[in-house]
VEXTOR-303199 format. One record per residue: residue in three letters; x, y, z of N, C-alpha, C in turn. Coordinates in steps of 0.1 Angstrom, whole numbers, plus 5000, padded with zeros to 4 digits. Layout:
! residues N
ALAXYZXYZXYZ
...
END
This chain:
! residues 740
UNK500949885000500050005000500950125000
UNK500550224992501350344991501250425004
UNK502150505005502250595017501050685018
UNK500650735006499550825005498350765010
UNK498250635006497050565011497050545026
UNK498250515031498350495045498050625052
UNK498550735047498250855054496850895053
UNK496250855042494750885040494050805050
UNK494450675051493650585061493850635075
UNK495150675078495350725092494550845095
UNK494450935084493751055086492251025088
UNK491750935080490350895082490150835096
UNK491050755100490950685113490950795124
UNK491850895122491950995133490651075133
UNK490151115121488951185121487751105127
UNK487750975124486650895130486850895145
UNK488150885149488350875164487951005170
UNK488251115163487851245169486251265169
UNK485651215158484151225159483651135170
UNK484251015171483750925182483950995195
UNK485251055197485451125209484451235212
UNK484251305202483251415203481851365207
UNK481551245200480251185203480151135218
UNK481251075222481351025236481251145246
UNK482051245242482051365251480651425252
UNK479951425240478551475240477651385249
UNK477851255247477051165255477351175270
UNK478751195272479151205286478551335292
UNK478551445284477951575289476551555292
UNK475851485282474351465284474151385297
UNK474951275298474851195310475051275323
UNK476151355322476451445334475251535337
UNK474751595326473551685328472351615335
UNK472051495330471051415336471351385350
UNK472551335353472951305366472851425375
UNK473151545370473051665378471651695382
UNK470751675371469351695374468851595385
UNK469151465383468751365393469351395407
UNK470551445407471151485420470451595427
UNK470051695418469351805424467951765429
UNK467251675421465951625425466051545438
UNK467051465439467251385451467551465463
UNK468351575460468751665471467451735476
UNK466651775467465351845471464451755479
UNK464451625474463551525481464051495495
UNK465451495496466051465509465651585519
UNK465751705513465451825522464051825526
UNK463151785517461651785520461451675530
UNK462051555528461851445537462351485551
UNK463451545551464051585564463051685571
UNK462451775563461451875569460251805575
UNK459751695567458651625572458951545585
UNK460151485584460551415596460651505608
UNK461151625606461251715617459851755622
UNK458951775612457551815616456951705625
UNK457051575620456551465628457151455642
UNK458451475642459051475655458551585664
UNK458351705658457751815666456351785671
UNK455551725662454151685665454151585677
UNK455051485675455051375685455451445699
UNK456251535698456751605711455551675717
UNK454751745708453551815713452551725719
UNK452351605712451351515717451751455730
UNK453051425731453551385744453351485755
UNK453551615752453351715762451851725765
UNK450951715755449551725757449051605766
UNK449551495762449151375770449651385785
UNK450751435786451251455800450351555808
UNK449951665801449051765807447651705810
UNK447151625799445851565801445851465813
UNK446951385814447051295825447151365838
UNK447851475838447851555851446451605855
UNK445751655844444351705847443451595852
UNK443551475845442751365849443051325864
UNK444351325867444751285880444151395891
UNK444251525887443751625895442251615897
UNK441551585885440051565886439651445895
UNK440451335893440151215901440351245916
UNK441451325919441751355933440551445939
UNK440151545930439151625935437851555937
UNK437451465927436251395927436251305940
UNK437251235941437351145953437351215966
UNK438051335966438051415978436651465981
UNK435851495971434451535973433651425978
UNK433851305972433051185976433451155991
UNK434651175994435051146008434551246018
UNK434251366014433851466023432351466025
UNK431551406016430051406017429751316029
UNK428551356035428151286047427451146044
UNK427051136032426351006028427350906022
UNK426950776024427850676019427850666003
UNK429050635998429150625983430150505980
UNK429750415972430650305968430450255954
UNK431550195948431450135935431649985935
UNK430849915927430949775926431149735911
UNK431949635909432049585895430949495891
UNK431049435879430049355874429849225882
UNK430949185889430849065898430449105912
UNK429949225914429449265927430549275937
UNK431749305933432849325942433149475943
UNK433449515956433649655958434949705951
UNK434849815944435949875938436549985947
UNK435650065953436050165962434850215970
UNK435050275981434050325990434550445998
UNK433750546001434150656009434050626024
UNK434650696032434550666047433150666052
UNK432250746047430850746052430250606050
UNK430550546039430050406036430650306045
UNK431950306047432550206055432350226070
UNK432050356074431950386089430750316095
UNK429750286086428550216091428950086098
UNK430050026093430449886097431449896109
UNK431550016115432250036127433749986127
UNK434450016116435849976115436149836112
UNK435249756107435549616103436549616092
UNK437749546094438749546084438349476071
UNK437449386072437049306060436249396050
UNK435749516054435049606045436049686038
UNK436549636027437549706019437349666004
UNK438049735995437949695981438249555979
UNK437349485971437549345968436449255974
UNK435849305985434849235992433549225983
UNK432849115984431649095976430449155984
UNK429349185976428149235982427549135992
UNK427649005988427048895996427748896010
UNK429048916010429848916022429449036031
UNK429149146024428749266032427449246039
UNK426449176032425249146038425449046050
UNK426348956048426648856058427148926071
UNK428149016069428649086080427649176087
UNK426749236079425749326084424849256094
UNK424549126092423649056101424448986112
UNK425548936109426348856119426948956130
UNK427349076125427949166135426849256141
UNK425649236138424549316144424549466139
UNK425049486127425149626122423649676119
UNK422849586114421449626110420449576121
UNK419349646123418249606132417149546123
UNK417049416122416149356114414849306121
UNK414749346134413649316142413449166144
UNK412249116141411948976143412148896130
UNK412648956120412948886107414148796108
UNK414048686102415248596102416348656093
UNK417648636098418748696091418848646077
UNK418648516075418748456061417748516052
UNK416548526057415448586049415748726046
UNK416248806055416648946053417648956042
UNK418748876043419848876033419348836019
UNK418448736019417848696006417048806000
UNK416348876008415548986003416349095997
UNK417449136005418349236000419149195987
UNK419549065987420249015975419449015963
UNK418148975964417248975953417049115947
UNK416949205956416849345952418049395945
UNK419249355950420549395944420749345930
UNK420249225928420449155915419449195904
UNK418449275908417449315898418049425889
UNK417449445877418049535868417949675873
UNK416849715879416649845885416249835900
UNK417149815909416849805923416049915928
UNK414949875936414149985942414850035955
UNK414650155958415250215971414750125983
UNK415650105992415350026004415850106017
UNK414950116027415350176039415650076050
UNK416850086056417249986066417450066079
UNK417249996090417550066103418749996109
UNK419650086114420950036120420750006135
UNK421749946141421649906155421450026165
UNK421950146160421950266169420750356166
UNK419750306159418450376156418550466144
UNK419650476137419750556125419050486113
UNK418550566104417850506092418750536080
UNK418950436072419750456059418950416048
UNK418950496037418150466025419150426014
UNK419050306010419950245999419350275986
UNK420250345977419850375963420950325955
UNK420650225946421650165938421250175923
UNK422350205915422050225901423050135893
UNK422550055885423349955877423650025863
UNK424950015859425350075846425249975835
UNK425550015822425349925811426349805812
UNK427549825817428549715818428349625830
UNK427349655838427149575850427649635863
UNK428449745862428949805874427749875881
UNK427949885894426849945903427450055911
UNK426750165911427050285920426050275931
UNK426550265944425650245955425750375964
UNK424550425968424450535977423750495990
UNK424250536001423650506014423350646021
UNK422150686020421750816025421250806039
UNK421750896048421250906061420050986062
UNK418850916064417550986065416950986079
UNK417850976089417350966103416551096106
UNK417051206103416351336107415051346100
UNK415051296087413751306079412751216086
UNK413151086090412250996096411751056109
UNK412651106117412151166130411251286128
UNK411551366117410651476115409251426111
UNK409251326102407951266098407151216110
UNK407951156120407351106132406751216140
UNK407551326141407051446148405851506141
UNK405851506128404651556121403451466123
UNK403651326123402551236126401951266140
UNK402851286150402451306163401751436164
UNK402251546157401551676157400151656150
UNK400151586140398851566133397851486142
UNK398351386149397551316158396951406169
UNK397851496174397351586184396351686179
UNK396651736166395751826160394351766157
UNK394351646153393151576150392351556164
UNK393151516174392551506187391951636192
UNK392751746190392251876193390951916185
UNK390951876172389851906164388651836168
UNK388851706172387751626177387251686190
UNK388151726199387751786211386951916209
UNK387451996199386752116195385352096190
UNK385251986181383951956176382951906187
UNK383551826196382751776207382351896216
UNK383251986218382952106226381852196220
UNK382052216207380952296200379652226200
UNK379652096198378352016199377752036213
UNK378552016223378052026237377552166240
UNK378452266236378052406238376752436231
UNK376652396218375452416211374252356218
UNK374352236223373252176230372952246243
UNK373952276250373752346263373152486262
UNK373552556251373052686249371552686243
UNK371352586234370052586228368952536238
UNK369352456248368352416258367752526266
UNK368552616272367952726279367352836269
UNK367952846257367452936247366052896243
UNK365752766243364352726240363352786250
UNK363752796263362952856272362853006270
UNK363953076267363953216266363153256253
UNK363453206242362753246230361253196230
UNK361053076235359653016235358753096245
UNK359353136257358553206266358253356261
UNK359253406254359053546249358053546238
UNK357953436230356953426219355553406226
UNK355553326236354253306243353753436250
UNK354753506256354453636262353853736253
UNK354253736240353653826231352253796228
UNK351753676230350353646227349453686239
UNK349953736250349153776261348853926260
UNK348053976269347654116269348854196275
UNK349454276266350654356271350454496267
UNK351054586275351154726271352154736260
UNK352154856254353154876243354554866248
UNK354854906260356154896265356554756268
UNK355554676274355854536277356054456264
UNK355254486254355454426241356854446235
UNK357354576237358654606232359654526240
UNK359554506253360454426260360454276255
UNK359154226253359054086249359754066235
UNK359454166226360154156213361654156214
UNK362154246223363554256225364154126230
UNK363454066239363953936244364053826233
UNK362953826226362853726215363953746204
UNK364053876200364953916189366453886194
UNK366753926206368053896211368353756212
UNK367453666216367653526216367853466203
UNK367053516193367253466179368553516173
UNK368953636177370253686172371453606178
UNK371253556190372353476196372353336189
UNK371253286185371153156178371853176164
UNK371653286157372353316145373853306146
UNK374353366157375753366160376253226162
UNK375453146170375853006172375852926159
UNK374852946151374852876138376052916129
UNK376453046129377553086121378853016126
UNK379053016139380252956144380252806141
UNK379152736143379052596140379352566125
UNK378752646116378952636102380352656098
UNK380952756104382352786100383252676105
UNK382952616117383752506122383652386113
UNK382452356108382252246099383052266086
UNK382952396081383652426068385152406070
UNK385652466082387052456085387552316085
UNK386752226091387152076092386752006079
UNK386352066069385952006056384951896058
UNK383951916067382951816070381551866066
UNK381551986060380252036055379951976041
UNK378851916039378451856027377151916022
UNK376951916009375751966003374751846001
UNK373451886001372451785999371551835988
UNK371851795975371151845964369751785963
UNK368751865959367351825958366651925948
UNK365551885943364851975934364352095942
UNK364352215937363852335944363552435933
UNK362752535938362252645929363052775934
UNK363952815926364852935929364053055931
UNK363053085922362353205923361453205936
UNK360853095938360053085951360953105963
UNK362153045963363053065974363353215976
UNK363553285965363853425966362653505972
UNK361453475967360253545972360053515987
UNK360253395991360153356005361153446014
UNK362353446009363353526016363053676017
UNK362553726006362153866005361053896015
UNK360053806016358953826025359453826040
UNK360453736043360953736056361753866060
UNK362353916050363254036052362454166051
UNK361254166045360554286042360154366055
UNK359654296066359354376078360454466083
UNK361654416083362854496088363154606078
UNK363154566065363454666055362354776055
UNK361154736057360054836057360254936069
UNK360654876080360954966092362055066089
UNK362955036080364055126077363755206065
UNK362555196059362155266048362755226035
UNK363055096034363755036022362854956014
UNK363054956001362354875991363254755987
UNK362754635988363454515983362854475969
UNK363654485959363154455945363754325940
UNK363054265931363454145925363354155909
UNK364454125902364454125888364953985883
UNK363953895882364253755878364053745863
UNK365053715855364953705841363753625837
UNK362853695829361553635825361653505818
UNK362753485811362853355803363853255809
UNK364253285821365153185828364353085836
UNK364752955834364052855842364152885857
UNK363252825865363252855879363352725888
UNK363252605881363252485889364652415886
UNK365452405897366752345895366952235906
UNK368152175905368652075915369852135922
UNK369752145935370852205943370452185958
UNK371252255966371052245980370252375984
UNK368952375985368252495987368552556001
UNK368752476011369052526024370352606024
UNK371452556018372652626018372652746009
UNK371852735998371752855989370952965996
UNK369952926003369153016011370053086021
UNK370953006027371853066037372753176031
UNK373253146019374053246012373253376009
UNK372053346003371153466000370753546012
UNK370553476023370153546036371353626040
UNK372553576039373753656043373853786035
UNK373753766022373953876013372753986014
UNK371553926015370354026016370354086030
UNK370654006040370754056054371754166055
UNK372954146049373954256050373454376042
UNK372854356031372354476023371354556031
UNK370454486038369454556047370154626058
UNK371154556064371854606076372654736073
UNK373254726061374254836058373654946049
UNK372354936046371655036038370755126046
UNK371055246047370255336056369055396048
UNK369155416035368055466027368255416013
UNK367155416005367255375991366555245989
UNK367155155982366555025979367654915978
UNK367154795977367954675975367354595963
UNK368154565954367754495941368454365940
UNK367654255939368154125936367854095921
UNK368954075914368854045900369353905897
UNK368553825889368953695886368853675870
UNK370053635865370053605850370853465849
UNK370853415837371653285835371653245821
UNK372553155818372653095805372852945806
UNK372252875797372452725797373752685790
UNK374452595797375752545792375452425783
UNK375752445770375452335760376052205763
UNK377352205769378052085771377552005783
UNK376952065793376451995805374952005806
UNK374352095800372852115802372552185815
UNK373552225823373252305835373152445831
UNK372652525840372452665839373452745847
UNK374252835841375152915849374353035855
UNK373953025867373053125873373853235880
UNK373553355876374153475882373153545891
UNK373553565903372653635913373453745918
UNK372853865918373553985924372554055933
UNK373154105944372354185954372954325954
UNK372154415949372654555948371954635959
UNK372754725965372154815975372654955973
UNK372055045980372455185980372955225994
UNK373755136000374155146014375455226015
UNK376155196026377355276030378555256021
UNK378555136013379655106005380855056012
UNK381855016005383154966011384355036005
UNK385255076013386555136007387155035998
UNK387855085987388454995977389454905983
UNK390254945994391254866000390754756009
UNK389354756011388754666021387754576014
UNK387654576001386654495994386954345996
UNK388254305995388554165997388554126012
UNK388754236020388854216034387554156040
UNK386454196034385154156039384854006038
UNK385553936030385353786028386253716038
UNK387053786047387853716057387053676069
UNK387553596077386953546089386853656100
UNK385753676106385453776117385753916112
UNK385653946099385954076094384654156091
UNK384754286094383754386090384554506085
UNK383754596078384454716072384954796083
UNK384054826094384554906105385454826114
UNK386354896120387254826129386554806143
UNK387254746152386654706164386254826173
UNK386954936171386755056180385555136176
UNK385155136163384055216159382955136151
UNK382855016154381854936147380454986150
UNK379655006140378255056142377354936140
UNK377754826134376854726130377254596137
UNK376354526143376554406150376754286141
UNK377354176146377554056138378853986140
UNK378953866137380153786139381253816129
UNK380853866117381853876107382153746100
UNK381353646102381553516095380653496083
UNK379553576082378553546071379153536058
UNK379953636054380553636040381653526039
UNK382353506049383353396048382653266046
UNK381553236053380853116052380253106038
UNK379653226033379053226020380053196009
UNK381253246010382353226001382653076000
UNK382753006012383152866012381952786006
UNK380752826009379552746004379552755989
UNK379752875983379752895969380852815962
UNK381952805969383052725964382652575964
UNK381952535974381452395975380552365963
UNK379852475959378852455948379552475934
UNK380852485934381652495922381452635915
UNK381152735923380952865918381952965923
UNK381653095921382553195926381653315931
UNK382253395940381553505946382353625945
UNK381753745944382553865942381853985948
UNK382554095949381954215954382554335946
UNK381654425942382054555937381354665945
UNK382154765949381554865958382254995956
UNK381455105959381955235959381555295972
UNK382455345980382255395993381255515993
UNK380155506001379155616001378155605990
UNK378255505981377355495970376555365971
UNK377255255974376555125975377455015971
UNK376954895972377654775969376854675961
UNK377654595954377054485946377754355950
UNK377054265957377554135959376954035950
UNK377753955944377153855934377853725935
UNK377153625930377753495929377253425916
UNK378053325911377653245899377853105903
UNK376853025901376952875903376252805892
UNK376752685889376152595879375052515886
UNK373752525880372652445886372052365875
UNK371952225877371252145867369752175868
UNK369152175856367752195856366952065859
UNK365752085865364851965866364351925852
UNK364251805850363751755837362351825834
UNK362351885822361051955818360952095823
UNK361952145831361852285836362152375824
UNK361352485823361552575812361252715818
UNK361752815811361352955813360052985806
UNK359653105805358453135798358553155783
UNK359753125778359953125763359753255757
UNK359753265744359553385736358253445738
UNK358053575736356753635738355653565730
UNK354553545737353353485731352253595729
UNK351353575720350253675719349553705732
UNK349453825736348953865749347553935748
UNK346653905757345353975757345554125759
UNK346654165765346954305767347954355757
UNK347554465750348454525740349154645745
UNK348454725754349054845759348654855774
UNK349654885782349454895797350155015803
UNK349655055814350355165822350855115835
UNK352055145838352755095850352955225859
UNK352455225871352555335880353255295893
UNK354455355895355155335907356155445910
UNK356155495922357055605925358455565925
UNK358755445927360155395927360655365913
UNK361655435908362055425895362555275891
UNK363355215900363855085897362754975897
UNK361754985906360654895906359854905894
UNK359555035890358755065878359455015865
UNK360755025865361554985853361554835852
UNK361654765863361654615862360354565857
UNK359254615862357854565858357654605843
UNK358054725839357854765825358654685816
UNK359854645820360754565812360154425810
UNK359554365820358954235819357754235810
UNK356954345811355754355802356254375788
UNK357254455787357754485773358354355767
UNK358954275775359554145769358354055764
UNK357154075770356053995765355354055753
UNK355854165748355254225736354254335740
UNK354154385752353154475756353854615756
UNK353154715750353554855749353254915763
UNK354254975769354155015783354255175784
UNK353355235792353455375795353855375810
UNK354855455814355355455828354955595834
UNK354455585846354155705854354655685868
UNK355055805874355655795887354655825899
UNK353455855895352455875906351055875900
UNK350055875910348655865906348155985898
UNK348556105902348156225896348656235881
UNK349956195879350456195866349756095857
UNK349355975863348655875856347255925851
UNK346555995860345256055855345456155844
UNK346556225844346756325833347056255820
UNK347656135821348156065809347255955805
UNK346055935811345255825808344755835794
UNK344555715788344055715774343255595772
UNK342355605762341355495760341955365755
UNK343155375749343755255743344355165753
UNK344355205766344955125776344155005779
UNK344754885779344054765783344254725797
UNK345254785804345554745818346254855825
UNK345954865838346754965846347254885858
UNK348554885860349254825871349854935880
UNK349354935893349755045901350254995915
UNK351255065920351755035933350655085943
UNK350755015955349755045965350055175973
UNK351255185978351655295987352455405979
UNK351755515976352355625969351955755975
UNK352855855974352555985980351456055972
UNK350756145978349656225972348456145969
UNK348556035961347455955958347955805957
UNK347455725966347855585966347055505955
UNK347355375954346755285944345255275945
UNK344755265958343355255960342655385955
UNK343155495959342555625955342555645940
UNK343655595934343755605919342655525913
UNK342355405918341355315913339955385914
UNK339755445926338455515927338355635918
UNK339455705915339355825906339155775892
UNK339755665888339555615875338055575872
UNK337555505882336155465881335155585880
UNK335455685889334655805889334755885876
UNK335955875869336055935856335555855844
UNK334955735848334355655837335255555830
UNK336455545835337455445829337155305834
UNK337055205825336655075829337754975827
UNK338955015823340054915821340454855835
UNK340854725834341254655847342354725854
UNK342254735867343354785875343854675885
UNK345154655884345854555892346754635903
UNK346554605915347254665926348454575930
UNK349654635932350754565937351054615951
UNK351054525961351154565975352054475982
UNK352954535991353754456000352954386011
UNK351754426013350854366023349454346017
UNK349254226011348054196004346854186014
UNK347054146026345954136035345354266039
UNK346154376041345654506044344954566032
UNK345454526020344754576007343354516006
UNK343254386010341954316008340854376017
UNK341354446028340354496038339854636034
UNK340454696024340054826019338754816011
UNK337754896013336554896005336754915990
UNK337854985987338055015973338654885966
UNK338854785973339454655967338454605957
UNK337154635959336154585949336354635935
UNK337054755934337254815921338454755914
UNK339154665920340354615915340154475907
UNK340954455897340854325891341654215899
UNK342754265905343654165913344554245922
UNK344954185932345954235941347154135941
UNK348354175937349454095936350454125947
UNK351154025952352154045962353454115956
UNK353954205963355154285959356354225966
UNK357454195958357554195944356754085937
UNK356454115925355554025917356253905912
UNK355753785915356453665909355953655894
UNK356853585887356453565872355253485871
UNK355053385879353853305878352553385880
UNK352553475891351453555893351253655882
UNK352353715876352153805865351553745853
UNK352053615850351453555838350053515840
UNK349753465853348353425855347453545855
UNK347853665859347053785858346853825844
UNK347853815836347653855822346753755815
UNK346853625817345953525811344553545816
UNK344353595828342953615833342253725825
UNK342953805817342453915809342153865795
UNK342253735792342053685779340553715775
UNK340253725762338853755758337853655762
UNK338353525764337353425768337253425783
UNK337953505790337853515805336853615809
UNK336553615821335553715827336353825834
UNK336553935827337454035832336754105844
UNK335554095845334854175856335154115869
UNK335553985869335753915882337253935886
UNK337553965898338953985902339653855902
UNK340953855899341753735900341853685914
UNK341753555916341853505930343253545936
UNK343153585949344353635956345453515956
UNK346653545952347653445953347953405967
UNK348153275969348453225982349753275987
UNK349853306000351153356005352253266002
UNK353453325998354553245995355153166007
UNK355053226018355453156030354353166040
UNK354253066049353153056059353253176069
UNK352153216073352153316083352453256097
UNK353653276102354053206114353453266126
UNK352753386125352153446136350753386140
UNK350153316130348853256132348953106134
UNK348553046146348852906148347952826139
UNK348452706136347652606128346852526139
UNK345552536137344652466147344252326142
UNK344152236152343852106149342352086151
UNK341652036141340252016142339951916153
UNK339051946162338851856173338151736168
UNK338451626174337851496171336451486176
UNK335651416169334251406173334151326185
UNK335051236188334851146200335851166211
UNK337051206207338051226218339151326213
UNK339951376222341051466219342251386214
UNK343051456207344351386202345251366214
UNK345851246215346751216226348151246222
UNK348851336230350151376227351051346239
UNK352151276236353151246246354451326243
UNK354851396253356151476251357151436262
UNK358251376257359351336266360351446267
UNK360451506279361351626281361651636295
UNK362951636298363451636312363551766318
UNK363651876310363752006315362452066318
UNK362252116331360952166335360552286327
UNK361552376325361152496317360652466303
UNK361352376297360952336283359552266283
UNK359252186294357952126295356952246296
UNK357252346304356252456305356052526291
UNK357252546284357152616271356352536262
UNK356552406261355852316252354352316255
UNK354052306268352652306272351952436268
UNK352552546270351952676266351752686251
UNK352752636244352652646229351452566223
UNK351052466230349952376224348652396232
UNK348652496241347452506250346152536243
UNK346252596231345052626223344552506215
UNK345252396215344852286207343952186215
UNK343152116208342252016214343051886215
UNK343851886225344751766227344751726242
UNK345151596244345351546257346851526259
UNK347551606267349051616267349551556280
UNK350551466279351251426291352751436289
UNK353451446300354951456299355651336305
UNK356751296299357651196305358951266308
UNK359551236320360751306324362051236319
UNK361951116313363151046308362650936298
UNK363550866292363250766282362450646288
UNK362850606300362050496306360650526308
UNK360350646313358950696315358250706301
UNK358950746291358350756278357950626272
UNK358750526274358350386270357150336277
UNK357150356291356050316299354750386295
UNK354850516293353650596289353150556275
UNK354050526266353650486253352750366253
UNK353050276263352150146264350950176271
UNK350950266281349750286289348850406284
UNK349450506279348750626274348350606260
UNK349050526252348850506238348650636230
UNK349650716229349550846222349350836207
UNK348850936201348750946187350051006180
UNK350751076188352051136183352951156196
UNK354251136193355251156204356251256200
UNK356451356209357551456208358651406217
UNK359851376212360851306220362151396221
UNK362451436233363751496235364851386234
UNK366051426229367051326227367951306239
UNK368451416245369351406257368451406270
UNK368351286276367551276288368351176297
UNK368151186310368751096320368150956319
UNK368950856324368450716326368350646312
UNK367650706303367550656289367250766280
UNK368150786269367950896260366850866250
UNK366550966242365450966233365650856222
UNK366850836217367150746207366850596211
UNK367250566223367050436229365550416232
UNK364950516237363450506240362750486227
UNK363150546216362450526203362650386198
UNK363850336200364150196195363250096203
UNK363050116215362150026223360750046219
UNK360350166216358950186211358750116198
UNK359650126189359550066176359549916178
UNK360249856188360249716190358849676195
UNK358249756204356949726209355949726197
UNK356049826188355149826177355249706168
UNK356449646167356549526159355649416165
UNK355449416178354649316184353149346184
UNK352849476186351349506187350849566174
UNK351749606164351349666152351249816153
UNK351049886142350950026141352250106140
UNK352150236138353350316137352950456142
UNK353350496153353050626159354150726155
UNK353850846149354950936145355650986158
UNK356950986157357851036168358651146162
UNK358551266168359251386164360351416174
UNK361551426169362651466177362651616180
UNK362751656193362951796196364151806204
UNK365251856198366551836204367351966202
UNK368351986211369352096210370552046202
UNK370551926197371651876189371451926175
UNK372352026170372152086157373352076148
UNK374351996152375551976144375251906131
UNK376051926121375851856108375951706111
UNK374951626106374951486108374151436120
UNK373851526129373051486140371651436136
UNK371051506126369751466121369751326115
UNK370851286108370951156102370951046113
UNK371851076123371950976134370650966142
UNK370051076144368751066152367650996144
UNK367451036132366450976124366750826122
UNK367950786121368350646120367850556131
UNK367650626143367150546155365650516154
UNK365050566144363550526142362650646143
UNK363150766146362350886146361950926132
UNK360750996132360251036118360551176114
UNK360651266124360951406121361951466131
UNK362451586127363551636135363351786137
UNK363151836149363051976152364152016161
UNK364752126158365852176167365352286176
UNK365952296188365552396198366352526195
UNK365752636197364452666203363352616194
UNK362352556200361152506192360352626187
UNK359752606175358852706169357452656171
UNK356552746176355152706178354552656166
UNK354752726154354152686142354552546138
UNK355852516140356352386135355652276144
UNK355552296157354852196165353352176161
UNK352752286158351252286154351152206141
UNK352152236132352052166119352152016120
UNK353051966129353151826131351951766137
UNK351351836146350151786153348951786143
UNK348851896135347651916126347451806116
UNK348551726112348451626102348051496107
UNK347851476121347551356127346051326126
UNK345651216121344251176121343951086133
UNK343051126141342751046153342050916150
UNK342550806155341950676153340950656164
UNK339650666160338550656169338450526175
UNK338950416168338750286173339750256184
UNK340750336186341750306196341350366209
UNK341050286219340550336232341650406239
UNK341150516246342150586254342350516267
UNK343550516272343950446285344550546294
UNK344150556306344750656315346250626318
UNK347050726318348450706321348750656335
UNK349750566336350050506349350950606357
UNK351850676350352650776357352950896347
UNK352851006353353151126345354251206352
UNK355251246344356351326350356251466345
UNK356351566354356351706350355051766353
END
């Protein structure tokens, strides 16, 4: 090979080597560049990992610190909790699911008086065993095994009931155990010794209070009896004295004696009623009654006193309100008497208005009856309105009281209205007057209705004449509700001036100034007016005696009852005889001043046996019946009464209850036993000073037929005698012995 070729080959080889070197250098550079990048990335990752590791280490350190703080707080809380548990006076213990003690405070373990066995780890069964064996608990006559079994059964129940145990030293411990979800039990042992002893003191105090209350009731019953017995003589003799020939001054004395005695009885009744209410022993006796009639009876009894004071008592009974209800008429009358009596007592001039309205309750069928008693009296200061319903309270203080009374009437009335499920209230303006009212629910008697909507009346136009505005307004309103056109006049002279031919009826008051009702009737007839004239009078008997009464169509009792008003209007119907006066309405209450006479028997007098040990009461009874055609004998005790019943063979027996040797109840039982053998039934009437609630039930249960309380009323005795029919076939037999 030539040199040139060799050189060319060498040059080519060198160039190739250089290119290869350059290529390798380029590859090495690229590899170094990549390696540098990887190194940088690895370095960054190392730095980041180191940062994370440091963060975790820092976090772990914080967690460790927090755990240490938390552990310290838990330990502090545990120490404080356990310190609190140890300081409380009641026992506290923990038991695990196997009923073994975990821990207990000193109050729990102190019960066991330092027994070393009472410590954590002891079982509940062992605790019960030690409690009985060491005499820790007082189980009385109960067997220890039975007591432990009872306590263990309670412990093992899911929700143990509280149990009270008594310790040897007289202390009482109440065990309260609560089982948790895992079976652990928290046990409390509460010392209730003071509570038990306090309850025992309360029971003893209650026993003493009940004994004192029984003693008080017995005292009141005895005092009532002891007071009523002589009061029978006082009131009875005063009543009899009034029937004799007396001078005006002597009659005043007799009336004063009687009124004072009856006032004392009212006080006694108030005290007895309040005592029964206070003891919650007063009960209501519902029965059918007529409310409007009850009000009229009460007004008639109050009218004499009101008339003496120059007062008018008015009644506005809703024309369409039923009047027959079911309730306790006696207690309702007592409330009304208190309210109306106070109104009369505290009203010096003007009038007293009783207003009755009501509405039927659709859900019960009862009527909510509202009764108000309005007066024009002295009124009550605003700060003392509620004061009057308190016990023994009156408006005036004790130093300047002008009005007598116990101050119990309104307190009793309030309690009675509450018993009737009602409410009572008072509105008053001092110096103007007062309104006392009450609301009670009263069931209606089946079929009881008011007078309903207005019906066609025979009277189209009427004139009402009355000097008293309120009374005239009430009557005019009632007539207007019946569809009658009413002309009102305040006196007879004004009525004559306004008379007109279209009038179908004139209703006039009796007592009016210048021209009374009778004089008005005479003037109308003299002027040729023939329309019917109806007189309204508080005293119908005196009106009947006036010669001008023949000019009247009717005389109605004032205040006018709805029944009398409707009957009067119906008597004017076209088919009626208007020229004939309407029959006089029968008095609402009997006239207690006129005795009921017994028709004498054709063959013999009525035989009356009176058993009474008190000589004064024998005298009073004898004088009360002296006008009757009777044969009267007295027995001084129950034994004599039984003997006389067989020998005298009375037609009626009046039996005192409290008598020596044999009381009236036992005597009645023996008489009833005699009647079982011989036949017949003689009425026996109790006449007794026992007037406490329930006395009548006990007395009548002994076989008596009727019940009269002392002081005896002449009219009541006459009424019982008057209904006896003499048996002519029964021969009279002379008494073997008569007492008194």
